[in-house]
N, C-alpha and C positions, 0 to 999 in steps of 0.2 A: 436714185433708187432707195437710198437709206431713209430719206425723208418720207417717202411714200410708205415704206414699211412701218416707220414710227407712227404715221397717221392711222394706219390700219390697226396696229397694236393699241394705240390710244382709243380708237373706236371700240375695240373689243373690251378694253378695260372699263370704259365708261358704260358699256352695255352690262358688264358684270356688276358694276356698282348700282345700276338701276334695278337690278334683281334683288337687292337688299333693301326691303321697304323701310327699315328703321332709319336709314340715312336720309330719306326725304329727297333723293336725287331722282329726277325723271327726265326723259327725253320725249318731247312732243313732236310727232312726225308731221310731215307735209300732209295736207289734205289729199286724198281721202284716208290716208293712214294705213295703207296696206304694208305688207312685208317689205317691198321694194322701197317705199317711202321711209320706213323706219331705218333701213340700212343706209339709205342716202343721207338721212338726217343725222345718224350717228357719225358717218364719215365727214360730213360738213362740220359738225360740232367738234369732232376730233381735230380737223384742220384748223378751226378757229382756236382751239385749245393749244395746239402746237405753235401757232403764230403768236398767241399771247405769251406762251411760255418762252418763246425765242426772243421776242422783242421786249415786252414789259418785264418778263422774268429776269432777263440779263441785267437790266437797269436796276431793278429792285435788289437783286443779289449783290451788285457792286455797292450800292448805297448802304445796304444793311449788313455789310461785311463785319463791322464791329459787333453787331448783335449775334451774328453766327459764331464768332469767336467766344463771346461772353457766355452764350448758352450752349456751347460745344455742339453746335449744329442743329439743336432742337428748334431754333427759330425757322428753319427751313419748312417745318410742318405748317407753320402759320403762313409763310409765303406761298406754299403750294395751295393751301386752302383759299388764300386770297386770289390766286390766279384762276382757280376753278370758279370761284364766285364771280370774278371779272368776266370769265367766259360766259357764265350764265347771264350776267347783266347785258353783255353784248348781244347774245342770241335772243334775249327777251324783246329786243327791238322788232323782231319778226313775230309772227303768230305761232311759230314753231321753234324748237331748239331745246337747250338744256335749262332745267329748272332746279335750283338748289334752295330748299326750304329754310335752312339755317346755316349761318356761317360756320359754326362749330361742327355740325354734322358734315359740312363741306370739307372741313379740315380732315375729318376721319375718312371721308370719301377720297380725298386727294392722297391720303396715306395708302389706301387700298389700291388706287390707280398706280401709285409709284411702286408698290410691291409687285403688282402684276407686270408692269413695264420692266421692272428689274429682272423678273424671272424670264420674260421673253427676250430681254437684252442678252442674257447669258446663253439662252438657247439659240438665238439667231445671230450671235456674234460671228463674224467671218473667221474661219480657221486660219491661223498663221502658218505660212509655209516657210520652213527652215531650210 
């Protein structure tokens, strides 16, 4: 259930990022491009992003650990931008999906996505029973 909630929150975060035109991030929906198709496209893109983050992100974070230490964690911005760009590259194989115009704007978009996910993570965190 937690993974499904993360996918929905990721979809919402990606949708918010697409509303900021300067970032150059967009989601191209299934044809014919109605509201249902946009929502399904966002959910599938969020699922791909979550899988890329889980599989590739874990490997990259382990390999790049010395850079994390050296930059006091700022390298994570580059890694998150790379993972968003990789998601865009994977979904470009279809005629729909995520489009990121520039790697560096993708880094900023990944920062916004991480910020929104962090807020929802605090809100949706299960309450501890003492």
